[in-house]
Biopython code that builds the backbone (N, CA, C, O; Angstrom):
import numpy as np
from Bio.PDB.StructureBuilder import StructureBuilder

atoms = [
    (1, "UNK", "N", (0.756, -1.244, 0.039)),
    (1, "UNK", "CA", (0.204, 0.124, 0.038)),
    (1, "UNK", "C", (0.812, 1.144, 0.099)),
    (1, "UNK", "O", (1.676, 1.249, 0.970)),
    (2, "UNK", "N", (0.525, 2.349, -0.909)),
    (2, "UNK", "CA", (1.284, 3.510, -0.814)),
    (2, "UNK", "C", (0.148, 4.549, -0.650)),
    (2, "UNK", "O", (-0.892, 4.378, -1.286)),
    (3, "UNK", "N", (0.276, 5.523, 0.097)),
    (3, "UNK", "CA", (-0.532, 6.763, 0.265)),
    (3, "UNK", "C", (0.594, 8.064, 0.239)),
    (3, "UNK", "O", (1.557, 8.225, 0.990)),
    (4, "UNK", "N", (0.177, 8.841, -0.774)),
    (4, "UNK", "CA", (0.883, 10.096, -1.045)),
    (4, "UNK", "C", (-0.040, 11.087, -1.022)),
    (4, "UNK", "O", (-1.177, 11.033, -1.490)),
    (5, "UNK", "N", (0.660, 12.310, -0.271)),
    (5, "UNK", "CA", (-0.459, 13.678, -0.292)),
    (5, "UNK", "C", (0.494, 14.750, 0.102)),
    (5, "UNK", "O", (1.491, 14.536, 0.792)),
    (6, "UNK", "N", (0.145, 15.918, -0.367)),
    (6, "UNK", "CA", (0.883, 17.102, -0.211)),
    (6, "UNK", "C", (-0.036, 17.970, 0.560)),
    (6, "UNK", "O", (-1.250, 17.832, 0.709)),
    (7, "UNK", "N", (0.890, 19.051, 1.109)),
    (7, "UNK", "CA", (0.150, 20.019, 1.956)),
    (7, "UNK", "C", (1.142, 21.045, 2.090)),
    (7, "UNK", "O", (2.341, 20.817, 1.930)),
    (8, "UNK", "N", (0.568, 22.415, 2.443)),
    (8, "UNK", "CA", (1.530, 23.644, 2.484)),
    (8, "UNK", "C", (1.943, 23.687, 3.801)),
    (8, "UNK", "O", (1.146, 23.470, 4.714)),
    (9, "UNK", "N", (3.393, 24.010, 4.042)),
    (9, "UNK", "CA", (4.008, 24.354, 5.606)),
    (9, "UNK", "C", (3.645, 25.816, 5.854)),
    (9, "UNK", "O", (3.249, 26.571, 4.966)),
    (10, "UNK", "N", (3.826, 26.178, 7.226)),
    (10, "UNK", "CA", (3.696, 27.338, 7.521)),
    (10, "UNK", "C", (4.433, 28.504, 6.935)),
    (10, "UNK", "O", (4.208, 29.708, 7.055)),
    (11, "UNK", "N", (5.496, 27.780, 6.180)),
    (11, "UNK", "CA", (6.520, 28.876, 5.489)),
    (11, "UNK", "C", (6.222, 28.994, 3.943)),
    (11, "UNK", "O", (6.982, 29.440, 3.084)),
    (12, "UNK", "N", (4.885, 28.470, 3.773)),
    (12, "UNK", "CA", (4.388, 28.665, 2.254)),
    (12, "UNK", "C", (5.166, 27.675, 1.457)),
    (12, "UNK", "O", (5.371, 28.009, 0.290)),
    (13, "UNK", "N", (5.644, 26.517, 1.846)),
    (13, "UNK", "CA", (6.570, 25.444, 1.139)),
    (13, "UNK", "C", (5.463, 24.192, 0.999)),
    (13, "UNK", "O", (4.556, 23.884, 1.771)),
    (14, "UNK", "N", (5.849, 23.619, -0.199)),
    (14, "UNK", "CA", (4.880, 22.557, -0.365)),
    (14, "UNK", "C", (5.864, 21.113, 0.165)),
    (14, "UNK", "O", (7.002, 20.881, -0.244)),
    (15, "UNK", "N", (5.144, 20.316, 1.092)),
    (15, "UNK", "CA", (5.609, 19.361, 1.681)),
    (15, "UNK", "C", (4.875, 17.972, 1.115)),
    (15, "UNK", "O", (3.645, 17.920, 1.146)),
    (16, "UNK", "N", (5.569, 16.961, 0.650)),
    (16, "UNK", "CA", (5.068, 15.738, 0.309)),
    (16, "UNK", "C", (5.232, 14.757, 1.472)),
    (16, "UNK", "O", (6.218, 14.786, 2.209)),
    (17, "UNK", "N", (4.218, 13.881, 1.606)),
    (17, "UNK", "CA", (4.062, 12.938, 2.552)),
    (17, "UNK", "C", (4.030, 11.673, 1.901)),
    (17, "UNK", "O", (3.468, 11.592, 0.809)),
    (18, "UNK", "N", (4.578, 10.639, 2.444)),
    (18, "UNK", "CA", (4.183, 9.202, 1.920)),
    (18, "UNK", "C", (4.251, 8.262, 3.150)),
    (18, "UNK", "O", (5.027, 8.421, 4.092)),
    (19, "UNK", "N", (3.264, 7.174, 3.016)),
    (19, "UNK", "CA", (3.204, 6.167, 3.563)),
    (19, "UNK", "C", (3.320, 4.884, 2.907)),
    (19, "UNK", "O", (2.320, 4.518, 2.290)),
    (20, "UNK", "N", (4.378, 4.085, 2.909)),
    (20, "UNK", "CA", (4.553, 2.745, 2.174)),
    (20, "UNK", "C", (4.584, 1.530, 3.236)),
    (20, "UNK", "O", (4.816, 1.621, 4.442)),
    (21, "UNK", "N", (4.304, 0.416, 2.518)),
    (21, "UNK", "CA", (4.787, -0.783, 3.400)),
    (21, "UNK", "C", (3.394, -1.573, 3.301)),
    (21, "UNK", "O", (2.453, -1.169, 2.619)),
    (22, "UNK", "N", (3.378, -2.616, 3.979)),
    (22, "UNK", "CA", (2.381, -3.475, 4.566)),
    (22, "UNK", "C", (2.532, -3.888, 5.897)),
    (22, "UNK", "O", (3.533, -3.777, 6.605)),
    (23, "UNK", "N", (1.268, -4.453, 6.212)),
    (23, "UNK", "CA", (1.271, -5.125, 7.714)),
    (23, "UNK", "C", (2.157, -6.251, 7.984)),
    (23, "UNK", "O", (2.477, -6.525, 9.140)),
    (24, "UNK", "N", (2.561, -6.904, 7.001)),
    (24, "UNK", "CA", (3.505, -8.238, 7.122)),
    (24, "UNK", "C", (4.968, -7.557, 7.628)),
    (24, "UNK", "O", (5.489, -7.854, 8.703)),
    (25, "UNK", "N", (5.445, -6.750, 6.823)),
    (25, "UNK", "CA", (6.714, -6.090, 7.116)),
    (25, "UNK", "C", (7.039, -4.813, 7.737)),
    (25, "UNK", "O", (8.140, -4.371, 8.065)),
    (26, "UNK", "N", (5.673, -4.214, 7.854)),
    (26, "UNK", "CA", (5.873, -2.929, 8.727)),
    (26, "UNK", "C", (5.529, -1.662, 7.578)),
    (26, "UNK", "O", (5.301, -1.839, 6.382)),
    (27, "UNK", "N", (5.558, -0.567, 8.184)),
    (27, "UNK", "CA", (5.573, 0.686, 7.150)),
    (27, "UNK", "C", (6.606, 1.791, 7.279)),
    (27, "UNK", "O", (7.196, 1.951, 8.347)),
    (28, "UNK", "N", (6.808, 2.452, 6.370)),
    (28, "UNK", "CA", (7.802, 3.529, 6.300)),
    (28, "UNK", "C", (6.955, 4.731, 5.929)),
    (28, "UNK", "O", (6.106, 4.720, 5.037)),
    (29, "UNK", "N", (7.247, 5.719, 6.659)),
    (29, "UNK", "CA", (6.626, 7.204, 6.563)),
    (29, "UNK", "C", (7.744, 7.883, 6.281)),
    (29, "UNK", "O", (8.840, 7.644, 6.789)),
    (30, "UNK", "N", (7.446, 8.999, 5.232)),
    (30, "UNK", "CA", (8.521, 10.019, 4.651)),
    (30, "UNK", "C", (8.070, 11.278, 4.496)),
    (30, "UNK", "O", (6.848, 11.408, 4.418)),
    (31, "UNK", "N", (8.808, 12.321, 4.427)),
    (31, "UNK", "CA", (8.296, 13.484, 3.997)),
    (31, "UNK", "C", (9.683, 14.163, 3.388)),
    (31, "UNK", "O", (10.865, 14.005, 3.694)),
    (32, "UNK", "N", (8.993, 15.024, 2.347)),
    (32, "UNK", "CA", (9.984, 15.621, 1.354)),
    (32, "UNK", "C", (9.558, 16.999, 1.258)),
    (32, "UNK", "O", (8.392, 17.322, 1.029)),
    (33, "UNK", "N", (10.730, 17.997, 1.476)),
    (33, "UNK", "CA", (10.524, 19.487, 1.223)),
    (33, "UNK", "C", (11.690, 19.936, 0.707)),
    (33, "UNK", "O", (12.752, 19.658, 1.263)),
    (34, "UNK", "N", (11.639, 20.694, -0.428)),
    (34, "UNK", "CA", (12.929, 21.530, -0.989)),
    (34, "UNK", "C", (14.026, 20.518, -1.159)),
    (34, "UNK", "O", (15.167, 20.761, -0.768)),
    (35, "UNK", "N", (13.706, 19.415, -1.721)),
    (35, "UNK", "CA", (14.844, 18.371, -2.008)),
    (35, "UNK", "C", (15.330, 17.737, -0.790)),
    (35, "UNK", "O", (16.322, 17.017, -0.906)),
    (36, "UNK", "N", (14.843, 17.871, 0.268)),
    (36, "UNK", "CA", (15.437, 17.362, 1.484)),
    (36, "UNK", "C", (14.371, 16.330, 2.009)),
    (36, "UNK", "O", (13.190, 16.603, 2.221)),
    (37, "UNK", "N", (14.989, 15.053, 2.194)),
    (37, "UNK", "CA", (14.160, 13.905, 2.780)),
    (37, "UNK", "C", (14.425, 13.397, 4.156)),
    (37, "UNK", "O", (15.510, 13.337, 4.735)),
    (38, "UNK", "N", (13.336, 13.067, 4.546)),
    (38, "UNK", "CA", (13.475, 12.359, 6.072)),
    (38, "UNK", "C", (12.623, 11.109, 6.169)),
    (38, "UNK", "O", (11.433, 11.153, 5.857)),
    (39, "UNK", "N", (13.106, 10.177, 6.524)),
    (39, "UNK", "CA", (12.371, 8.909, 6.597)),
    (39, "UNK", "C", (12.249, 8.297, 8.257)),
    (39, "UNK", "O", (13.207, 8.461, 9.013)),
    (40, "UNK", "N", (11.177, 7.692, 8.660)),
    (40, "UNK", "CA", (11.203, 7.096, 9.762)),
    (40, "UNK", "C", (10.403, 5.719, 9.620)),
    (40, "UNK", "O", (9.256, 5.663, 9.177)),
    (41, "UNK", "N", (11.123, 4.646, 10.037)),
    (41, "UNK", "CA", (10.573, 3.230, 9.935)),
    (41, "UNK", "C", (9.710, 3.146, 11.401)),
    (41, "UNK", "O", (10.242, 3.333, 12.496)),
    (42, "UNK", "N", (8.421, 2.861, 11.219)),
    (42, "UNK", "CA", (7.679, 2.920, 12.354)),
    (42, "UNK", "C", (7.837, 1.502, 12.935)),
    (42, "UNK", "O", (7.609, 1.297, 14.127)),
    (43, "UNK", "N", (8.212, 0.555, 12.127)),
    (43, "UNK", "CA", (8.199, -0.813, 13.018)),
    (43, "UNK", "C", (6.789, -1.200, 13.365)),
    (43, "UNK", "O", (6.648, -2.247, 13.997)),
    (44, "UNK", "N", (5.828, -0.567, 13.070)),
    (44, "UNK", "CA", (4.370, -0.971, 13.420)),
    (44, "UNK", "C", (3.647, -1.604, 12.311)),
    (44, "UNK", "O", (3.755, -1.124, 11.182)),
    (45, "UNK", "N", (2.808, -2.798, 12.563)),
    (45, "UNK", "CA", (2.260, -3.416, 11.731)),
    (45, "UNK", "C", (0.851, -2.653, 11.448)),
    (45, "UNK", "O", (0.169, -3.011, 10.487)),
    (46, "UNK", "N", (0.454, -1.668, 12.242)),
    (46, "UNK", "CA", (-0.676, -0.941, 11.899)),
    (46, "UNK", "C", (-0.400, 0.296, 11.098)),
    (46, "UNK", "O", (0.530, 0.976, 11.533)),
    (47, "UNK", "N", (-0.975, 0.715, 10.072)),
    (47, "UNK", "CA", (-0.817, 2.037, 9.371)),
    (47, "UNK", "C", (-1.189, 3.150, 9.861)),
    (47, "UNK", "O", (-2.352, 3.289, 10.240)),
    (48, "UNK", "N", (-0.263, 4.171, 9.951)),
    (48, "UNK", "CA", (-0.719, 5.350, 10.513)),
    (48, "UNK", "C", (-1.675, 6.078, 9.573)),
    (48, "UNK", "O", (-1.796, 5.850, 8.370)),
    (49, "UNK", "N", (-2.430, 7.113, 10.388)),
    (49, "UNK", "CA", (-3.370, 8.002, 9.714)),
    (49, "UNK", "C", (-2.586, 8.905, 9.037)),
    (49, "UNK", "O", (-1.363, 8.781, 9.105)),
    (50, "UNK", "N", (-3.114, 9.857, 8.352)),
    (50, "UNK", "CA", (-2.434, 11.074, 7.683)),
    (50, "UNK", "C", (-2.025, 11.956, 8.690)),
    (50, "UNK", "O", (-0.920, 12.487, 8.577)),
    (51, "UNK", "N", (-2.838, 12.236, 9.798)),
    (51, "UNK", "CA", (-2.812, 13.059, 10.708)),
    (51, "UNK", "C", (-1.576, 12.806, 11.386)),
    (51, "UNK", "O", (-0.760, 13.703, 11.597)),
    (52, "UNK", "N", (-1.373, 11.343, 11.812)),
    (52, "UNK", "CA", (-0.119, 10.953, 12.816)),
    (52, "UNK", "C", (1.057, 11.053, 12.015)),
    (52, "UNK", "O", (2.073, 11.281, 12.672)),
    (53, "UNK", "N", (1.222, 10.938, 10.683)),
    (53, "UNK", "CA", (2.307, 11.219, 10.178)),
    (53, "UNK", "C", (2.629, 12.626, 9.892)),
    (53, "UNK", "O", (3.799, 12.992, 9.778)),
    (54, "UNK", "N", (1.629, 13.429, 9.771)),
    (54, "UNK", "CA", (2.051, 14.853, 9.636)),
    (54, "UNK", "C", (2.504, 15.215, 11.191)),
    (54, "UNK", "O", (3.475, 15.961, 11.320)),
    (55, "UNK", "N", (1.992, 14.831, 12.098)),
    (55, "UNK", "CA", (2.308, 15.003, 13.678)),
    (55, "UNK", "C", (3.800, 14.650, 13.920)),
    (55, "UNK", "O", (4.562, 15.294, 14.641)),
    (56, "UNK", "N", (4.158, 13.352, 13.097)),
    (56, "UNK", "CA", (5.521, 12.674, 13.333)),
    (56, "UNK", "C", (6.603, 13.762, 12.708)),
    (56, "UNK", "O", (7.725, 13.911, 13.193)),
    (57, "UNK", "N", (6.156, 14.431, 11.670)),
    (57, "UNK", "CA", (7.212, 15.260, 11.035)),
    (57, "UNK", "C", (6.630, 16.762, 11.307)),
    (57, "UNK", "O", (6.726, 17.534, 10.353)),
    (58, "UNK", "N", (6.214, 17.110, 12.150)),
    (58, "UNK", "CA", (5.748, 18.726, 12.366)),
    (58, "UNK", "C", (7.096, 19.509, 12.812)),
    (58, "UNK", "O", (7.256, 20.702, 12.554)),
    (59, "UNK", "N", (7.917, 18.832, 13.409)),
    (59, "UNK", "CA", (9.213, 19.664, 13.618)),
    (59, "UNK", "C", (9.943, 20.034, 12.339)),
    (59, "UNK", "O", (10.510, 21.107, 12.132)),
    (60, "UNK", "N", (9.859, 19.063, 11.556)),
    (60, "UNK", "CA", (10.720, 19.249, 10.166)),
    (60, "UNK", "C", (10.010, 20.190, 9.444)),
    (60, "UNK", "O", (10.642, 21.107, 8.919)),
    (61, "UNK", "N", (8.848, 20.131, 9.328)),
    (61, "UNK", "CA", (7.985, 20.851, 8.366)),
    (61, "UNK", "C", (7.849, 22.603, 8.980)),
    (61, "UNK", "O", (7.820, 23.637, 8.312)),
    (62, "UNK", "N", (7.799, 22.462, 10.158)),
    (62, "UNK", "CA", (7.886, 23.855, 10.831)),
    (62, "UNK", "C", (8.970, 24.677, 10.617)),
    (62, "UNK", "O", (8.869, 25.873, 10.346)),
    (63, "UNK", "N", (10.175, 23.971, 10.749)),
    (63, "UNK", "CA", (11.560, 24.754, 10.469)),
    (63, "UNK", "C", (11.742, 24.859, 8.875)),
    (63, "UNK", "O", (12.714, 25.522, 8.511)),
    (64, "UNK", "N", (11.150, 24.443, 8.148)),
    (64, "UNK", "CA", (11.164, 24.567, 6.633)),
    (64, "UNK", "C", (11.103, 26.021, 6.143)),
    (64, "UNK", "O", (11.108, 26.267, 4.937)),
]
sb = StructureBuilder()
sb.init_structure("model")
sb.init_model(0)
sb.init_chain("A")
sb.init_seg("    ")
for serial, (resi, resn, name, xyz) in enumerate(atoms, 1):
    if name == "N":
        sb.init_residue(resn, " ", resi, " ")
    sb.init_atom(name, np.array(xyz, "f"), 0.0, 1.0, " ", f" {name:<3s}", serial, name[0])
structure = sb.get_structure()
């Protein structure tokens, strides 16, 4: 499963979020802004919601 969406940061930059993986192997969540990537492997078998992923990367996005 892959879910990708975009939102505008507080600094008016476009941020792309992505959730990829499955319940068997776990999920990888990522965010990308201005060519910078950050990834976090959740290790969780349950997929996170979009709000949970946005909260996970909120410091990264706010500094953008």
